[in-house]
C-alpha positions as CSV (number, residue, x, y, z in Angstrom):
1,X,248.5,-161.4,64.1
2,X,247.1,-161.1,60.4
3,X,250.3,-161.5,58.1
4,X,248.1,-161.9,55.0
5,X,250.0,-158.1,54.4
6,X,253.0,-159.2,54.4
7,X,252.3,-161.9,51.8
8,X,251.0,-159.3,49.7
9,X,254.1,-157.1,49.8
10,X,256.0,-159.8,48.1
11,X,258.0,-161.7,51.3
12,X,258.1,-165.2,51.6
13,X,256.5,-167.7,53.9
14,X,259.6,-168.4,55.6
15,X,260.6,-164.4,55.4
16,X,257.6,-164.0,57.2
17,X,258.6,-166.2,60.1
18,X,262.3,-165.3,60.5
19,X,260.8,-161.5,60.8
20,X,258.4,-162.0,63.0
21,X,260.5,-164.1,65.0
22,X,263.2,-161.4,64.9
23,X,261.1,-158.7,66.4
24,X,260.1,-160.7,69.1
25,X,263.9,-161.5,70.0
26,X,265.9,-158.7,69.7
27,X,269.1,-158.4,68.6
28,X,270.3,-162.0,68.7
29,X,272.2,-165.3,67.3
30,X,271.0,-167.8,64.3
31,X,270.5,-170.2,67.0
32,X,267.2,-168.2,68.5
33,X,266.2,-167.0,65.4
34,X,266.1,-170.7,64.2
35,X,264.2,-172.2,66.8
36,X,261.8,-169.5,67.2
37,X,261.0,-169.4,63.6
38,X,260.8,-172.7,62.9
39,X,262.7,-172.7,59.6
40,X,265.8,-175.3,58.9
41,X,269.4,-174.2,59.3
42,X,269.8,-174.6,56.0
43,X,267.4,-172.1,54.9
44,X,268.1,-170.0,57.3
45,X,271.0,-167.9,56.5
46,X,269.3,-167.5,53.3
47,X,266.2,-166.2,54.0
48,X,268.4,-163.6,56.6
49,X,270.7,-162.3,53.4
50,X,266.8,-161.8,51.1
51,X,265.6,-160.1,54.5
52,X,269.2,-158.0,54.5
53,X,268.7,-157.2,51.2
54,X,265.1,-155.8,51.7
55,X,266.6,-153.8,54.2
56,X,264.5,-155.6,56.4
57,X,267.4,-157.4,58.7
58,X,270.4,-156.0,59.4
59,X,273.2,-157.4,61.6
60,X,277.2,-156.6,64.1
61,X,279.6,-158.6,64.9
62,X,280.4,-159.0,68.6
63,X,283.4,-161.2,69.6
64,X,283.2,-162.7,65.8
65,X,279.3,-163.8,66.3
66,X,277.0,-162.4,64.2
67,X,273.9,-160.5,65.6
68,X,270.9,-160.2,63.5
69,X,268.2,-157.4,64.2
70,X,264.9,-156.8,62.4
71,X,264.8,-153.0,61.4
72,X,261.6,-151.0,62.8
73,X,257.9,-152.1,61.7
74,X,257.9,-148.0,59.9
75,X,260.6,-150.2,57.0
76,X,257.6,-152.3,55.6
77,X,256.0,-149.3,55.1
78,X,258.9,-147.4,53.2
79,X,259.6,-151.3,51.9
80,X,256.1,-150.8,50.3
81,X,256.3,-147.6,48.7
82,X,259.6,-149.1,46.7
83,X,257.5,-151.6,45.5
84,X,255.1,-149.9,44.1
85,X,257.3,-147.4,42.3
86,X,258.7,-150.5,40.7
87,X,255.6,-152.0,39.8
88,X,254.8,-148.7,38.5
89,X,258.3,-148.9,36.4
90,X,257.9,-152.2,34.9
91,X,254.5,-151.0,34.3
92,X,255.3,-148.6,31.9
93,X,258.4,-151.3,30.8
94,X,255.3,-153.6,30.1
95,X,253.4,-150.6,28.1
96,X,256.5,-150.0,26.0
97,X,256.6,-153.6,25.1
98,X,253.1,-154.0,24.4
99,X,253.1,-151.1,22.3
100,X,256.1,-152.5,19.9
101,X,254.4,-156.1,20.1
102,X,251.1,-154.1,18.7
103,X,252.8,-152.2,16.0
104,X,255.1,-155.6,15.1
105,X,251.6,-157.2,15.1
106,X,249.3,-154.7,12.9
107,X,252.7,-155.0,10.0
108,X,252.1,-158.5,9.9
109,X,248.6,-159.1,10.1
110,X,246.8,-160.5,6.8
111,X,243.5,-159.1,5.3
112,X,241.4,-161.4,7.1
113,X,241.4,-163.2,9.6
114,X,240.2,-165.7,12.2
115,X,240.7,-166.2,16.0
116,X,239.4,-168.5,18.3
117,X,239.6,-167.3,22.1
118,X,239.1,-170.4,24.6
119,X,236.7,-169.7,27.9
120,X,234.8,-167.4,30.2
121,X,237.9,-164.9,30.0
122,X,238.4,-165.5,26.2
123,X,234.8,-164.4,25.4
124,X,235.8,-161.0,27.3
125,X,239.0,-160.7,26.0
126,X,237.0,-160.5,22.5
127,X,234.2,-158.6,23.4
128,X,236.9,-156.4,25.0
129,X,237.7,-155.5,21.3
130,X,235.0,-153.6,20.6
131,X,235.7,-151.2,22.9
132,X,239.1,-150.4,21.0
133,X,238.4,-150.2,17.9
134,X,234.5,-148.6,17.7
135,X,233.8,-145.1,18.1
136,X,231.2,-142.5,19.5
137,X,227.9,-143.3,17.3
138,X,229.1,-147.1,16.4
139,X,226.6,-149.6,16.6
140,X,226.7,-152.5,17.2
141,X,224.7,-156.0,16.4
142,X,224.7,-158.9,19.4
143,X,221.7,-161.2,17.4
144,X,220.5,-164.9,18.8
145,X,221.5,-164.0,22.4
146,X,220.4,-166.6,24.4
147,X,220.1,-167.2,28.5
148,X,223.1,-169.4,28.5
149,X,225.0,-166.1,27.2
150,X,224.8,-164.7,31.1
151,X,225.4,-167.8,33.1
152,X,228.7,-166.6,34.4
153,X,229.0,-163.6,32.4
154,X,225.6,-161.2,33.1
155,X,228.1,-159.3,35.9
156,X,230.4,-158.5,32.8
157,X,227.9,-158.1,30.2
158,X,226.3,-154.8,32.7
159,X,230.2,-153.4,33.5
160,X,231.1,-153.9,29.3
161,X,227.7,-152.0,28.6
162,X,228.3,-149.1,31.4
163,X,231.6,-148.3,29.3
164,X,230.2,-149.5,26.6
165,X,227.8,-146.4,26.6
166,X,229.6,-143.7,28.5
167,X,231.8,-143.7,25.1
168,X,228.9,-143.3,23.0
169,X,228.7,-146.4,21.1
170,X,225.0,-148.2,20.1
171,X,224.1,-151.2,20.4
172,X,221.3,-153.3,18.9
173,X,219.9,-156.9,20.5
174,X,218.4,-159.2,19.3
175,X,217.4,-161.4,21.7
176,X,216.4,-164.9,21.9
177,X,212.2,-164.8,23.6
178,X,212.7,-167.0,26.1
179,X,215.5,-164.4,27.6
180,X,213.4,-161.4,27.7
181,X,213.5,-161.7,31.8
182,X,215.3,-160.4,33.2
183,X,217.9,-159.6,30.3
184,X,216.7,-158.2,27.8
185,X,214.4,-156.0,29.9
186,X,217.8,-155.1,31.8
187,X,219.6,-154.0,28.6
188,X,216.5,-152.0,26.9
189,X,216.6,-150.0,30.0
190,X,220.4,-149.4,28.6
191,X,220.7,-145.8,27.0
192,X,222.2,-145.7,23.4
193,X,220.2,-149.2,23.4
194,X,217.5,-150.7,21.0
195,X,215.9,-154.4,22.2
196,X,214.5,-156.7,19.9
197,X,213.2,-160.2,20.7
198,X,213.5,-163.3,17.7
199,X,210.4,-165.3,16.8
200,X,210.5,-167.9,19.9
201,X,210.5,-170.8,16.6
202,X,214.1,-169.2,16.3
203,X,216.2,-170.0,19.5
204,X,220.0,-170.5,19.6
205,X,222.7,-171.0,21.8
206,X,225.6,-169.5,19.9
207,X,225.1,-165.2,19.1
208,X,227.0,-163.8,16.7
209,X,228.3,-160.0,17.7
210,X,228.7,-157.2,14.3
211,X,230.6,-154.7,14.6
212,X,233.2,-152.2,12.3
213,X,234.8,-154.4,10.1
214,X,234.2,-157.7,12.5
215,X,231.7,-160.5,13.0
216,X,232.3,-162.7,16.7
217,X,230.4,-165.7,16.9
218,X,230.2,-166.6,21.0
219,X,228.9,-169.6,23.3
220,X,228.9,-170.1,26.7
221,X,227.2,-173.5,26.9
222,X,229.2,-177.2,27.9
223,X,232.0,-175.3,26.2
224,X,232.9,-171.3,25.9
225,X,234.6,-169.6,23.4
226,X,234.5,-166.8,20.8
227,X,235.5,-166.8,17.2
228,X,236.4,-163.8,15.9
229,X,236.8,-162.9,12.4
230,X,238.3,-159.9,10.7
231,X,237.1,-159.2,7.3
232,X,235.2,-156.1,6.1
233,X,233.3,-158.2,3.6
234,X,232.0,-161.0,5.9
235,X,230.8,-158.1,9.1
236,X,229.1,-156.2,6.0
237,X,227.4,-159.7,4.8
238,X,226.6,-160.5,8.2
239,X,225.2,-157.1,9.1
240,X,222.7,-157.3,6.1
241,X,221.2,-160.6,8.0
242,X,220.9,-158.6,11.1
243,X,219.0,-156.2,9.3
244,X,216.8,-158.3,7.8
245,X,216.0,-160.5,11.0
246,X,215.6,-157.3,13.1
247,X,212.5,-156.0,10.2
248,X,210.7,-159.4,11.3
249,X,211.3,-159.5,15.0
250,X,208.9,-157.2,17.8
251,X,210.1,-155.7,20.6
252,X,207.7,-157.4,22.8
253,X,208.2,-160.9,23.3
């Protein structure tokens, strides 16, 4: 029997064993439950109590002896629906908390900040910021894109650019010449995108993202991380460097 769905709705291994044992035994005392499920005597009663609180087990008294019975399997669907409602309520509470934390963060942030995001997830977190602060018609620059940038991140970047395009954000890519196939060619096919290639004499494993008031320096070789700098003067300066590199680069490597 496939029991993974029971794990996914939050039942513990002990709860699953006891519930399944009860469904086969019918109404019974604790002894057969312990024998059939394989759980220890010390844990059996606490597990039965938890299952009762979840509405999955009931009991009656007969001649001063407690008999247990599993609820109908249909109760699992009701329990799942209750869990969904509970999660939705928790999600709303979390959204309120996130909103409050963002407001608090905004009130305390300095004019210029720098943050380091480590690992592949950190690179993704840094990139996701672009979709939060950029608007339709804005242009993002990505300079010095190496093949190593796409190692283990190709799927994410493909999904990211679909969302970027849907939001109407433009992107100028300046790839290393050795990253033309397939990455540069793939990016050139995106709407709202323009691709050029740097001179073969200027390879790099780090890339620079420039947008709004932010510069992000990323690398995905040996160690993966992104450094995010929020400063309008810095962003404007790097944008000027990007324009200079753009003018001396070619559409075809």
